[in-house]
SEFIZA-3560 file (N, C-alpha, C; in Angstrom, 3 decimals):
REM SEFIZA-3560
<numar><xx>75.777</xx><yy>-104.021</yy><zz>37.033</zz><atom>N</atom></numar>
<numar><xx>74.168</xx><yy>-103.375</yy><zz>36.580</zz><atom>CA</atom></numar>
<numar><xx>73.461</xx><yy>-104.616</yy><zz>36.862</zz><atom>C</atom></numar>
<numar><xx>72.528</xx><yy>-104.274</yy><zz>37.299</zz><atom>N</atom></numar>
<numar><xx>71.328</xx><yy>-105.353</yy><zz>37.815</zz><atom>CA</atom></numar>
<numar><xx>69.827</xx><yy>-104.772</yy><zz>36.845</zz><atom>C</atom></numar>
<numar><xx>69.540</xx><yy>-105.572</yy><zz>35.633</zz><atom>N</atom></numar>
<numar><xx>68.312</xx><yy>-105.224</yy><zz>35.387</zz><atom>CA</atom></numar>
<numar><xx>67.530</xx><yy>-105.859</yy><zz>35.827</zz><atom>C</atom></numar>
<numar><xx>66.594</xx><yy>-104.999</yy><zz>36.261</zz><atom>N</atom></numar>
<numar><xx>65.218</xx><yy>-106.566</yy><zz>36.749</zz><atom>CA</atom></numar>
<numar><xx>63.748</xx><yy>-105.477</yy><zz>35.967</zz><atom>C</atom></numar>
<numar><xx>63.759</xx><yy>-106.827</yy><zz>34.927</zz><atom>N</atom></numar>
<numar><xx>62.301</xx><yy>-106.438</yy><zz>34.124</zz><atom>CA</atom></numar>
<numar><xx>62.212</xx><yy>-108.057</yy><zz>33.986</zz><atom>C</atom></numar>
<numar><xx>60.384</xx><yy>-107.773</yy><zz>33.258</zz><atom>N</atom></numar>
<numar><xx>60.039</xx><yy>-108.839</yy><zz>33.231</zz><atom>CA</atom></numar>
<numar><xx>60.025</xx><yy>-109.777</yy><zz>31.358</zz><atom>C</atom></numar>
<numar><xx>60.663</xx><yy>-108.105</yy><zz>30.600</zz><atom>N</atom></numar>
<numar><xx>61.175</xx><yy>-108.615</yy><zz>29.445</zz><atom>CA</atom></numar>
<numar><xx>62.021</xx><yy>-109.734</yy><zz>29.044</zz><atom>C</atom></numar>
<numar><xx>61.754</xx><yy>-110.491</yy><zz>27.802</zz><atom>N</atom></numar>
<numar><xx>62.554</xx><yy>-111.378</yy><zz>27.605</zz><atom>CA</atom></numar>
<numar><xx>63.822</xx><yy>-110.569</yy><zz>27.482</zz><atom>C</atom></numar>
<numar><xx>65.057</xx><yy>-111.457</yy><zz>27.740</zz><atom>N</atom></numar>
<numar><xx>66.457</xx><yy>-110.699</yy><zz>27.505</zz><atom>CA</atom></numar>
<numar><xx>66.426</xx><yy>-110.858</yy><zz>25.824</zz><atom>C</atom></numar>
<numar><xx>66.244</xx><yy>-111.398</yy><zz>25.084</zz><atom>N</atom></numar>
<numar><xx>66.300</xx><yy>-111.305</yy><zz>23.540</zz><atom>CA</atom></numar>
<numar><xx>65.700</xx><yy>-110.319</yy><zz>23.335</zz><atom>C</atom></numar>
<numar><xx>65.116</xx><yy>-109.496</yy><zz>23.660</zz><atom>N</atom></numar>
<numar><xx>64.003</xx><yy>-108.596</yy><zz>23.475</zz><atom>CA</atom></numar>
<numar><xx>64.611</xx><yy>-107.345</yy><zz>24.161</zz><atom>C</atom></numar>
<numar><xx>65.132</xx><yy>-107.657</yy><zz>25.345</zz><atom>N</atom></numar>
<numar><xx>65.745</xx><yy>-106.625</yy><zz>25.678</zz><atom>CA</atom></numar>
<numar><xx>67.624</xx><yy>-105.947</yy><zz>24.888</zz><atom>C</atom></numar>
<numar><xx>67.755</xx><yy>-107.271</yy><zz>24.460</zz><atom>N</atom></numar>
<numar><xx>69.111</xx><yy>-106.531</yy><zz>23.734</zz><atom>CA</atom></numar>
<numar><xx>69.375</xx><yy>-107.119</yy><zz>22.019</zz><atom>C</atom></numar>
<numar><xx>67.922</xx><yy>-106.897</yy><zz>21.586</zz><atom>N</atom></numar>
<numar><xx>68.272</xx><yy>-106.972</yy><zz>20.436</zz><atom>CA</atom></numar>
<numar><xx>68.790</xx><yy>-106.053</yy><zz>19.513</zz><atom>C</atom></numar>
<numar><xx>69.649</xx><yy>-106.364</yy><zz>18.671</zz><atom>N</atom></numar>
<numar><xx>70.065</xx><yy>-105.198</yy><zz>17.746</zz><atom>CA</atom></numar>
<numar><xx>71.364</xx><yy>-104.566</yy><zz>18.905</zz><atom>C</atom></numar>
<numar><xx>71.961</xx><yy>-105.469</yy><zz>19.384</zz><atom>N</atom></numar>
<numar><xx>73.160</xx><yy>-105.054</yy><zz>20.257</zz><atom>CA</atom></numar>
<numar><xx>74.539</xx><yy>-104.848</yy><zz>19.263</zz><atom>C</atom></numar>
<numar><xx>74.394</xx><yy>-105.964</yy><zz>18.807</zz><atom>N</atom></numar>
<numar><xx>75.785</xx><yy>-105.918</yy><zz>17.151</zz><atom>CA</atom></numar>
<numar><xx>75.752</xx><yy>-105.359</yy><zz>16.356</zz><atom>C</atom></numar>
<numar><xx>74.184</xx><yy>-105.235</yy><zz>16.034</zz><atom>N</atom></numar>
<numar><xx>74.169</xx><yy>-104.649</yy><zz>14.234</zz><atom>CA</atom></numar>
<numar><xx>75.082</xx><yy>-102.806</yy><zz>14.971</zz><atom>C</atom></numar>
<numar><xx>75.624</xx><yy>-102.660</yy><zz>13.529</zz><atom>N</atom></numar>
<numar><xx>76.534</xx><yy>-101.277</yy><zz>13.573</zz><atom>CA</atom></numar>
<numar><xx>75.065</xx><yy>-100.529</yy><zz>13.275</zz><atom>C</atom></numar>
<numar><xx>75.832</xx><yy>-98.988</yy><zz>14.359</zz><atom>N</atom></numar>
<numar><xx>74.657</xx><yy>-97.897</yy><zz>14.214</zz><atom>CA</atom></numar>
<numar><xx>74.610</xx><yy>-97.156</yy><zz>13.185</zz><atom>C</atom></numar>
<numar><xx>74.138</xx><yy>-96.363</yy><zz>12.947</zz><atom>N</atom></numar>
<numar><xx>74.602</xx><yy>-95.301</yy><zz>11.991</zz><atom>CA</atom></numar>
<numar><xx>75.130</xx><yy>-94.133</yy><zz>12.344</zz><atom>C</atom></numar>
<numar><xx>76.309</xx><yy>-93.358</yy><zz>11.540</zz><atom>N</atom></numar>
<numar><xx>76.648</xx><yy>-92.800</yy><zz>12.068</zz><atom>CA</atom></numar>
<numar><xx>76.481</xx><yy>-91.578</yy><zz>12.467</zz><atom>C</atom></numar>
<numar><xx>76.775</xx><yy>-90.695</yy><zz>13.488</zz><atom>N</atom></numar>
<numar><xx>76.469</xx><yy>-90.158</yy><zz>13.994</zz><atom>CA</atom></numar>
<numar><xx>77.261</xx><yy>-88.518</yy><zz>14.005</zz><atom>C</atom></numar>
<numar><xx>76.652</xx><yy>-87.551</yy><zz>14.083</zz><atom>N</atom></numar>
<numar><xx>77.398</xx><yy>-86.200</yy><zz>13.429</zz><atom>CA</atom></numar>
<numar><xx>77.292</xx><yy>-85.572</yy><zz>15.060</zz><atom>C</atom></numar>
<numar><xx>78.623</xx><yy>-85.336</yy><zz>14.597</zz><atom>N</atom></numar>
<numar><xx>78.796</xx><yy>-83.910</yy><zz>16.002</zz><atom>CA</atom></numar>
<numar><xx>78.589</xx><yy>-82.740</yy><zz>15.957</zz><atom>C</atom></numar>
<numar><xx>77.978</xx><yy>-81.693</yy><zz>16.457</zz><atom>N</atom></numar>
<numar><xx>78.074</xx><yy>-80.806</yy><zz>15.813</zz><atom>CA</atom></numar>
<numar><xx>77.334</xx><yy>-79.790</yy><zz>17.155</zz><atom>C</atom></numar>
<numar><xx>77.481</xx><yy>-77.983</yy><zz>16.989</zz><atom>N</atom></numar>
<numar><xx>76.774</xx><yy>-77.269</yy><zz>18.020</zz><atom>CA</atom></numar>
<numar><xx>75.770</xx><yy>-76.420</yy><zz>17.353</zz><atom>C</atom></numar>
<numar><xx>74.607</xx><yy>-76.560</yy><zz>18.182</zz><atom>N</atom></numar>
<numar><xx>73.188</xx><yy>-75.708</yy><zz>18.263</zz><atom>CA</atom></numar>
<numar><xx>73.538</xx><yy>-74.939</yy><zz>19.755</zz><atom>C</atom></numar>
<numar><xx>72.786</xx><yy>-73.769</yy><zz>19.589</zz><atom>N</atom></numar>
<numar><xx>73.188</xx><yy>-72.941</yy><zz>20.603</zz><atom>CA</atom></numar>
<numar><xx>73.812</xx><yy>-72.681</yy><zz>20.976</zz><atom>C</atom></numar>
<numar><xx>74.854</xx><yy>-72.841</yy><zz>20.649</zz><atom>N</atom></numar>
<numar><xx>75.973</xx><yy>-72.566</yy><zz>21.584</zz><atom>CA</atom></numar>
<numar><xx>76.670</xx><yy>-73.962</yy><zz>22.330</zz><atom>C</atom></numar>
<numar><xx>76.072</xx><yy>-75.381</yy><zz>21.973</zz><atom>N</atom></numar>
<numar><xx>76.094</xx><yy>-76.828</yy><zz>23.150</zz><atom>CA</atom></numar>
<numar><xx>75.886</xx><yy>-77.441</yy><zz>22.003</zz><atom>C</atom></numar>
<numar><xx>77.037</xx><yy>-78.627</yy><zz>22.383</zz><atom>N</atom></numar>
<numar><xx>77.819</xx><yy>-79.737</yy><zz>21.446</zz><atom>CA</atom></numar>
<numar><xx>76.807</xx><yy>-80.570</yy><zz>21.477</zz><atom>C</atom></numar>
<numar><xx>76.170</xx><yy>-81.284</yy><zz>20.115</zz><atom>N</atom></numar>
<numar><xx>75.422</xx><yy>-82.698</yy><zz>20.470</zz><atom>CA</atom></numar>
<numar><xx>75.805</xx><yy>-83.430</yy><zz>19.741</zz><atom>C</atom></numar>
<numar><xx>75.511</xx><yy>-84.564</yy><zz>19.689</zz><atom>N</atom></numar>
<numar><xx>76.104</xx><yy>-85.827</yy><zz>19.301</zz><atom>CA</atom></numar>
<numar><xx>74.399</xx><yy>-86.125</yy><zz>18.291</zz><atom>C</atom></numar>
<numar><xx>74.435</xx><yy>-85.595</yy><zz>17.142</zz><atom>N</atom></numar>
<numar><xx>72.516</xx><yy>-85.983</yy><zz>16.234</zz><atom>CA</atom></numar>
<numar><xx>72.610</xx><yy>-86.958</yy><zz>15.297</zz><atom>C</atom></numar>
<numar><xx>71.601</xx><yy>-87.678</yy><zz>15.356</zz><atom>N</atom></numar>
<numar><xx>71.265</xx><yy>-88.670</yy><zz>14.475</zz><atom>CA</atom></numar>
<numar><xx>70.753</xx><yy>-88.114</yy><zz>12.927</zz><atom>C</atom></numar>
<numar><xx>71.298</xx><yy>-88.275</yy><zz>11.676</zz><atom>N</atom></numar>
<numar><xx>70.747</xx><yy>-87.584</yy><zz>10.655</zz><atom>CA</atom></numar>
<numar><xx>69.595</xx><yy>-88.960</yy><zz>10.517</zz><atom>C</atom></numar>
<numar><xx>68.230</xx><yy>-88.110</yy><zz>10.176</zz><atom>N</atom></numar>
<numar><xx>67.313</xx><yy>-88.672</yy><zz>9.863</zz><atom>CA</atom></numar>
<numar><xx>66.216</xx><yy>-88.021</yy><zz>8.835</zz><atom>C</atom></numar>
<numar><xx>66.815</xx><yy>-87.094</yy><zz>8.369</zz><atom>N</atom></numar>
<numar><xx>66.245</xx><yy>-86.927</yy><zz>6.653</zz><atom>CA</atom></numar>
<numar><xx>67.052</xx><yy>-85.415</yy><zz>6.197</zz><atom>C</atom></numar>
<numar><xx>66.553</xx><yy>-84.827</yy><zz>5.112</zz><atom>N</atom></numar>
<numar><xx>67.780</xx><yy>-83.889</yy><zz>4.708</zz><atom>CA</atom></numar>
<numar><xx>67.902</xx><yy>-82.609</yy><zz>5.405</zz><atom>C</atom></numar>
<numar><xx>69.098</xx><yy>-82.330</yy><zz>6.231</zz><atom>N</atom></numar>
<numar><xx>69.273</xx><yy>-81.504</yy><zz>7.470</zz><atom>CA</atom></numar>
<numar><xx>68.478</xx><yy>-81.180</yy><zz>8.870</zz><atom>C</atom></numar>
<numar><xx>68.102</xx><yy>-82.755</yy><zz>8.914</zz><atom>N</atom></numar>
<numar><xx>67.365</xx><yy>-82.599</yy><zz>10.288</zz><atom>CA</atom></numar>
<numar><xx>67.988</xx><yy>-83.852</yy><zz>10.666</zz><atom>C</atom></numar>
<numar><xx>67.790</xx><yy>-83.733</yy><zz>12.358</zz><atom>N</atom></numar>
<numar><xx>68.118</xx><yy>-84.659</yy><zz>13.033</zz><atom>CA</atom></numar>
<numar><xx>67.286</xx><yy>-84.870</yy><zz>14.487</zz><atom>C</atom></numar>
<numar><xx>67.779</xx><yy>-86.082</yy><zz>14.780</zz><atom>N</atom></numar>
<numar><xx>67.305</xx><yy>-86.066</yy><zz>16.262</zz><atom>CA</atom></numar>
<numar><xx>68.761</xx><yy>-86.188</yy><zz>17.040</zz><atom>C</atom></numar>
<numar><xx>68.400</xx><yy>-85.474</yy><zz>18.155</zz><atom>N</atom></numar>
<numar><xx>69.302</xx><yy>-85.640</yy><zz>19.333</zz><atom>CA</atom></numar>
<numar><xx>69.428</xx><yy>-86.963</yy><zz>20.131</zz><atom>C</atom></numar>
<numar><xx>70.904</xx><yy>-86.767</yy><zz>20.039</zz><atom>N</atom></numar>
<numar><xx>71.402</xx><yy>-88.940</yy><zz>20.844</zz><atom>CA</atom></numar>
<numar><xx>72.052</xx><yy>-88.178</yy><zz>22.217</zz><atom>C</atom></numar>
<numar><xx>72.934</xx><yy>-87.303</yy><zz>22.396</zz><atom>N</atom></numar>
<numar><xx>73.893</xx><yy>-86.819</yy><zz>23.239</zz><atom>CA</atom></numar>
<numar><xx>73.774</xx><yy>-85.435</yy><zz>23.630</zz><atom>C</atom></numar>
<numar><xx>73.851</xx><yy>-85.012</yy><zz>24.269</zz><atom>N</atom></numar>
<numar><xx>74.313</xx><yy>-83.413</yy><zz>24.907</zz><atom>CA</atom></numar>
<numar><xx>75.294</xx><yy>-83.532</yy><zz>25.181</zz><atom>C</atom></numar>
<numar><xx>76.483</xx><yy>-82.757</yy><zz>25.066</zz><atom>N</atom></numar>
<numar><xx>78.161</xx><yy>-82.997</yy><zz>25.316</zz><atom>CA</atom></numar>
<numar><xx>78.311</xx><yy>-80.972</yy><zz>26.244</zz><atom>C</atom></numar>
<numar><xx>77.727</xx><yy>-81.143</yy><zz>27.490</zz><atom>N</atom></numar>
<numar><xx>77.714</xx><yy>-79.833</yy><zz>28.025</zz><atom>CA</atom></numar>
<numar><xx>77.884</xx><yy>-80.242</yy><zz>30.035</zz><atom>C</atom></numar>
<numar><xx>79.070</xx><yy>-79.182</yy><zz>29.581</zz><atom>N</atom></numar>
<numar><xx>79.537</xx><yy>-79.000</yy><zz>31.305</zz><atom>CA</atom></numar>
<numar><xx>78.491</xx><yy>-77.890</yy><zz>32.379</zz><atom>C</atom></numar>
<numar><xx>77.730</xx><yy>-77.731</yy><zz>31.238</zz><atom>N</atom></numar>
<numar><xx>76.517</xx><yy>-76.575</yy><zz>32.283</zz><atom>CA</atom></numar>
<numar><xx>75.467</xx><yy>-77.422</yy><zz>32.599</zz><atom>C</atom></numar>
<numar><xx>74.831</xx><yy>-77.833</yy><zz>33.780</zz><atom>N</atom></numar>
<numar><xx>74.041</xx><yy>-78.616</yy><zz>34.292</zz><atom>CA</atom></numar>
<numar><xx>72.349</xx><yy>-77.669</yy><zz>33.890</zz><atom>C</atom></numar>
<numar><xx>72.370</xx><yy>-76.573</yy><zz>33.848</zz><atom>N</atom></numar>
<numar><xx>71.428</xx><yy>-75.996</yy><zz>33.359</zz><atom>CA</atom></numar>
<numar><xx>71.059</xx><yy>-76.460</yy><zz>32.104</zz><atom>C</atom></numar>
<numar><xx>72.026</xx><yy>-76.339</yy><zz>31.047</zz><atom>N</atom></numar>
<numar><xx>71.390</xx><yy>-77.258</yy><zz>29.810</zz><atom>CA</atom></numar>
<numar><xx>70.786</xx><yy>-78.340</yy><zz>30.005</zz><atom>C</atom></numar>
<numar><xx>70.783</xx><yy>-79.325</yy><zz>30.894</zz><atom>N</atom></numar>
<numar><xx>70.363</xx><yy>-80.541</yy><zz>31.311</zz><atom>CA</atom></numar>
<numar><xx>68.870</xx><yy>-80.553</yy><zz>31.247</zz><atom>C</atom></numar>
<numar><xx>68.129</xx><yy>-79.366</yy><zz>31.619</zz><atom>N</atom></numar>
<numar><xx>66.523</xx><yy>-78.840</yy><zz>32.306</zz><atom>CA</atom></numar>
<numar><xx>66.213</xx><yy>-78.812</yy><zz>30.822</zz><atom>C</atom></numar>
<numar><xx>66.983</xx><yy>-77.655</yy><zz>30.340</zz><atom>N</atom></numar>
<numar><xx>65.908</xx><yy>-77.544</yy><zz>29.246</zz><atom>CA</atom></numar>
<numar><xx>65.676</xx><yy>-78.321</yy><zz>28.250</zz><atom>C</atom></numar>
<numar><xx>64.374</xx><yy>-78.766</yy><zz>27.465</zz><atom>N</atom></numar>
<numar><xx>63.818</xx><yy>-79.604</yy><zz>27.261</zz><atom>CA</atom></numar>
<numar><xx>63.438</xx><yy>-80.188</yy><zz>25.955</zz><atom>C</atom></numar>
<numar><xx>64.196</xx><yy>-78.628</yy><zz>25.150</zz><atom>N</atom></numar>
<numar><xx>64.412</xx><yy>-78.660</yy><zz>23.651</zz><atom>CA</atom></numar>
<numar><xx>65.728</xx><yy>-79.151</yy><zz>23.735</zz><atom>C</atom></numar>
<numar><xx>66.791</xx><yy>-79.782</yy><zz>24.453</zz><atom>N</atom></numar>
<numar><xx>67.675</xx><yy>-80.445</yy><zz>24.553</zz><atom>CA</atom></numar>
<numar><xx>67.701</xx><yy>-82.072</yy><zz>24.627</zz><atom>C</atom></numar>
<numar><xx>66.673</xx><yy>-82.764</yy><zz>25.153</zz><atom>N</atom></numar>
<numar><xx>66.737</xx><yy>-83.276</yy><zz>25.685</zz><atom>CA</atom></numar>
<numar><xx>66.781</xx><yy>-85.006</yy><zz>24.499</zz><atom>C</atom></numar>
<numar><xx>67.401</xx><yy>-85.873</yy><zz>24.484</zz><atom>N</atom></numar>
<numar><xx>67.428</xx><yy>-86.752</yy><zz>23.361</zz><atom>CA</atom></numar>
<numar><xx>66.016</xx><yy>-87.384</yy><zz>22.860</zz><atom>C</atom></numar>
<numar><xx>66.053</xx><yy>-87.513</yy><zz>21.677</zz><atom>N</atom></numar>
<numar><xx>64.628</xx><yy>-87.422</yy><zz>20.757</zz><atom>CA</atom></numar>
<numar><xx>64.384</xx><yy>-86.272</yy><zz>20.558</zz><atom>C</atom></numar>
<numar><xx>64.751</xx><yy>-85.327</yy><zz>20.795</zz><atom>N</atom></numar>
<numar><xx>64.101</xx><yy>-84.181</yy><zz>20.233</zz><atom>CA</atom></numar>
<numar><xx>64.788</xx><yy>-83.864</yy><zz>18.428</zz><atom>C</atom></numar>
<numar><xx>64.228</xx><yy>-82.826</yy><zz>17.781</zz><atom>N</atom></numar>
<numar><xx>64.566</xx><yy>-82.616</yy><zz>16.359</zz><atom>CA</atom></numar>
<numar><xx>65.064</xx><yy>-81.185</yy><zz>16.158</zz><atom>C</atom></numar>
<numar><xx>66.273</xx><yy>-81.524</yy><zz>15.606</zz><atom>N</atom></numar>
<numar><xx>66.519</xx><yy>-80.242</yy><zz>15.282</zz><atom>CA</atom></numar>
<numar><xx>67.647</xx><yy>-80.140</yy><zz>13.914</zz><atom>C</atom></numar>
<numar><xx>67.047</xx><yy>-78.635</yy><zz>13.297</zz><atom>N</atom></numar>
<numar><xx>68.085</xx><yy>-78.895</yy><zz>12.079</zz><atom>CA</atom></numar>
<numar><xx>68.851</xx><yy>-78.127</yy><zz>12.244</zz><atom>C</atom></numar>
<numar><xx>70.182</xx><yy>-78.315</yy><zz>11.076</zz><atom>N</atom></numar>
<numar><xx>71.267</xx><yy>-78.388</yy><zz>10.550</zz><atom>CA</atom></numar>
<numar><xx>71.519</xx><yy>-78.306</yy><zz>9.372</zz><atom>C</atom></numar>
<numar><xx>73.154</xx><yy>-77.147</yy><zz>9.410</zz><atom>N</atom></numar>
<numar><xx>73.411</xx><yy>-76.625</yy><zz>7.628</zz><atom>CA</atom></numar>
<numar><xx>74.834</xx><yy>-77.983</yy><zz>8.236</zz><atom>C</atom></numar>
<numar><xx>74.778</xx><yy>-78.757</yy><zz>6.753</zz><atom>N</atom></numar>
<numar><xx>75.937</xx><yy>-79.635</yy><zz>6.480</zz><atom>CA</atom></numar>
<numar><xx>77.396</xx><yy>-78.645</yy><zz>6.233</zz><atom>C</atom></numar>
<numar><xx>77.957</xx><yy>-78.943</yy><zz>6.921</zz><atom>N</atom></numar>
<numar><xx>79.405</xx><yy>-78.342</yy><zz>6.914</zz><atom>CA</atom></numar>
<numar><xx>80.818</xx><yy>-79.501</yy><zz>5.777</zz><atom>C</atom></numar>
<numar><xx>80.627</xx><yy>-79.070</yy><zz>4.258</zz><atom>N</atom></numar>
<numar><xx>81.207</xx><yy>-79.780</yy><zz>4.044</zz><atom>CA</atom></numar>
<numar><xx>82.864</xx><yy>-78.655</yy><zz>3.877</zz><atom>C</atom></numar>
<numar><xx>84.365</xx><yy>-79.948</yy><zz>3.572</zz><atom>N</atom></numar>
<numar><xx>85.381</xx><yy>-79.541</yy><zz>3.911</zz><atom>CA</atom></numar>
<numar><xx>85.840</xx><yy>-80.142</yy><zz>2.161</zz><atom>C</atom></numar>
<numar><xx>86.670</xx><yy>-79.011</yy><zz>2.337</zz><atom>N</atom></numar>
<numar><xx>87.200</xx><yy>-79.348</yy><zz>0.495</zz><atom>CA</atom></numar>
<numar><xx>86.778</xx><yy>-78.727</yy><zz>-0.704</zz><atom>C</atom></numar>
<numar><xx>87.324</xx><yy>-78.845</yy><zz>-2.128</zz><atom>N</atom></numar>
<numar><xx>86.690</xx><yy>-78.644</yy><zz>-2.709</zz><atom>CA</atom></numar>
<numar><xx>87.633</xx><yy>-78.605</yy><zz>-4.258</zz><atom>C</atom></numar>
//
């Protein structure tokens, strides 16, 4: 893959070796998502995992959109 840009390579690759936050896999409105937690029961959509092409046309599901979720605790 080639990347044509006038941005210095140091800026393009900044943070590539830093560990990422743990993502949550969740289901929202019948669709699976990877979500990055950003607050109490709130997260930012990172990736949608759907096989329906129509889902990708919905602006509510685009990466960066905020969603609210209920944490799931196992055991006790």
